[in-house]
C-alpha positions in Angstrom: 5.5 4.9 -16.7 3.2 7.9 -16.9 1.9 6.7 -20.3 1.1 3.2 -18.9 -0.3 4.3 -15.5 -1.5 7.8 -16.2 0.1 11.2 -15.7 -1.9 11.8 -12.5 -0.9 8.4 -11.0 2.9 8.7 -11.4 4.5 11.3 -9.2 8.2 11.9 -9.3 10.2 13.5 -6.5 13.7 14.7 -6.8 14.1 15.0 -3.0 13.5 12.0 -0.7 11.9 14.1 2.1 9.3 15.5 -0.3 8.4 11.9 -1.4 8.3 10.7 2.1 6.0 13.6 3.1 3.7 12.8 0.2 3.5 9.1 1.1 2.8 9.8 4.8 0.2 12.4 4.0 -1.6 10.1 1.6 -1.8 6.8 3.5 -5.5 6.6 2.8 -4.7 6.0 -0.9 -3.6 2.7 -2.5 -0.1 3.2 -3.8 3.1 1.6 -4.9 6.4 3.4 -4.2 9.4 3.0 -6.4 12.2 4.1 -4.2 15.9 4.7 -5.0 18.2 3.4 -2.3 21.0 5.8 -3.2 19.8 9.4 -3.0 22.5 12.0 -3.7 24.0 14.6 -1.4 22.2 15.5 1.8 19.1 13.6 1.0 17.6 10.9 3.3 18.7 7.6 1.8 16.1 5.1 0.5 16.6 2.7 3.5 15.7 5.5 6.0 12.7 6.5 3.8 11.6 2.8 3.8 11.9 2.6 7.6 9.9 5.9 8.0 7.1 4.6 5.9 7.1 1.2 7.7 6.8 3.0 11.1 3.4 4.2 9.8 2.1 1.4 7.7 2.9 -1.9 6.0 0.1 -1.5 3.4 2.2 0.6 1.0 4.1 -1.6 -1.5 7.7 -0.5 -1.8 10.1 -1.5 -4.6 13.6 -0.5 -3.7 16.0 0.1 -6.6 19.8 0.3 -6.0 22.8 0.9 -8.2 24.8 -1.1 -5.7 25.1 -4.8 -6.0 22.6 -6.4 -3.7 25.4 -8.5 -2.2 27.0 -5.2 -1.1 24.0 -4.3 1.2 24.9 -5.3 4.8 23.1 -8.3 6.2 21.4 -6.4 9.0 19.9 -4.0 6.5 18.7 -6.9 4.3 17.1 -8.6 7.3 15.3 -5.4 8.2 14.0 -5.0 4.6 12.7 -8.6 4.7 11.2 -8.4 8.1 9.5 -5.1 7.4 7.9 -6.4 4.1 9.9 -4.8 1.3 7.9 -5.9 -1.7 10.9 -6.1 -4.1 14.6 -5.3 -4.2 16.2 -4.8 -7.6 19.5 -3.7 -9.0 19.1 -0.6 -11.1 18.3 -1.2 -14.7 18.1 1.0 -17.8 15.4 -1.4 -19.1 12.2 0.3 -18.0 10.3 -2.9 -19.1 11.7 -4.5 -16.0 10.6 -1.7 -13.7 7.2 -1.8 -15.3 7.0 -5.5 -14.6 7.9 -4.9 -11.0 5.2 -2.2 -10.7 2.6 -4.4 -12.5 3.5 -7.3 -10.1 3.0 -4.9 -7.1 -0.3 -3.6 -8.5 -1.6 -7.1 -9.1 -0.7 -8.2 -5.6 -2.1 -5.0 -4.1 -5.5 -5.5 -5.9 -6.2 -8.8 -4.2 -5.6 -7.5 -0.7 -8.7 -7.3 1.5 -8.2 -3.5 2.0 -8.0 -3.0 -1.8 -11.2 -5.0 -2.3 -12.9 -2.9 0.4 -11.6 0.2 -1.3 -13.0 -0.8 -4.7 -16.4 -1.6 -3.1 -16.5 1.7 -1.3 -15.4 3.7 -4.3 -18.3 2.3 -6.3 -20.7 4.1 -4.0 -21.7 7.8 -4.6 -19.7 10.3 -2.5 -22.7 11.2 -0.3 -23.3 7.6 0.6 -19.6 7.1 1.5 -19.9 9.8 4.1 -22.9 8.3 5.8 -22.4 6.5 9.1 -22.5 2.7 8.6 -20.8 1.5 11.7 -21.1 2.5 15.4 -19.0 0.9 18.1 -20.1 0.0 21.6 -18.4 3.1 23.0 -20.4 5.4 20.6 -17.7 6.0 17.9 -19.3 6.4 14.5 -17.6 5.6 11.1 -18.5 6.2 7.5 -17.3 4.1 4.6 -14.4 6.6 4.1 -13.5 6.5 7.8 -13.3 2.7 7.7 -11.2 2.7 4.6 -8.8 5.2 6.0 -8.7 3.2 9.3 -7.8 0.0 7.4 -5.1 1.7 5.3 -3.6 3.2 8.4 -3.9 -0.1 10.3 -5.8 1.4 13.3 -7.4 -1.0 15.7 -10.9 -0.2 14.3 -9.7 -0.8 10.7 -8.0 -4.1 11.6 -11.1 -5.3 13.6 -13.4 -4.4 10.7 -11.1 -6.3 8.3 -11.1 -9.4 10.6 -14.8 -9.3 11.1 -15.5 -9.0 7.4 -13.2 -12.0 6.7 -15.0 -14.0 9.4 -18.4 -13.1 7.9 -17.3 -14.0 4.4 -16.0 -17.4 5.6 -19.2 -18.0 7.6 -21.4 -17.2 4.6 -19.2 -19.3 2.3 -19.3 -22.3 4.7 -23.1 -22.1 5.0 -24.0 -22.3 1.4 -22.6 -22.8 -2.1 -21.7 -19.4 -3.5 -21.3 -18.6 -7.1 -17.9 -17.2 -7.7 -18.1 -14.2 -10.0 -15.1 -12.1 -10.8 -17.1 -9.0 -11.9 
């Protein structure tokens, strides 16, 4: 996986708490989590890690891998996984091509999300421009591009409002005139 996605982009954790801490302290970054349901010993199991991530955000794509048969997971746990937007659930496989397919699928889906498109747009700007204030609220709060991106990724009220307003604006502009679609 490190060869395909880059050594700096694939981080492995032997302890579930360390992985959870990393995810929660990096919510401002676009990421896909490949999570083992069955951690050994005194580790927090993958279901609890999933729940802890979901308490903070639904924008992290999580692929849960299990050595158990999926039919052995109790129905309440399966409902929770579905209702809290687990991206994929897969039985463990030695075939890493399957795991790479799952990650590719998650990345492909992640890259068409509104927050990911906003992130790509923001990251094309120089660092100094990303720190400049571009939005002020009626109550005097000021936000830079980076603040807005973090707010969207953490699903704060300002981030969700910005996302909604941006979509409304795009729909309004699209409905007013014919736009050339360009995938560049």
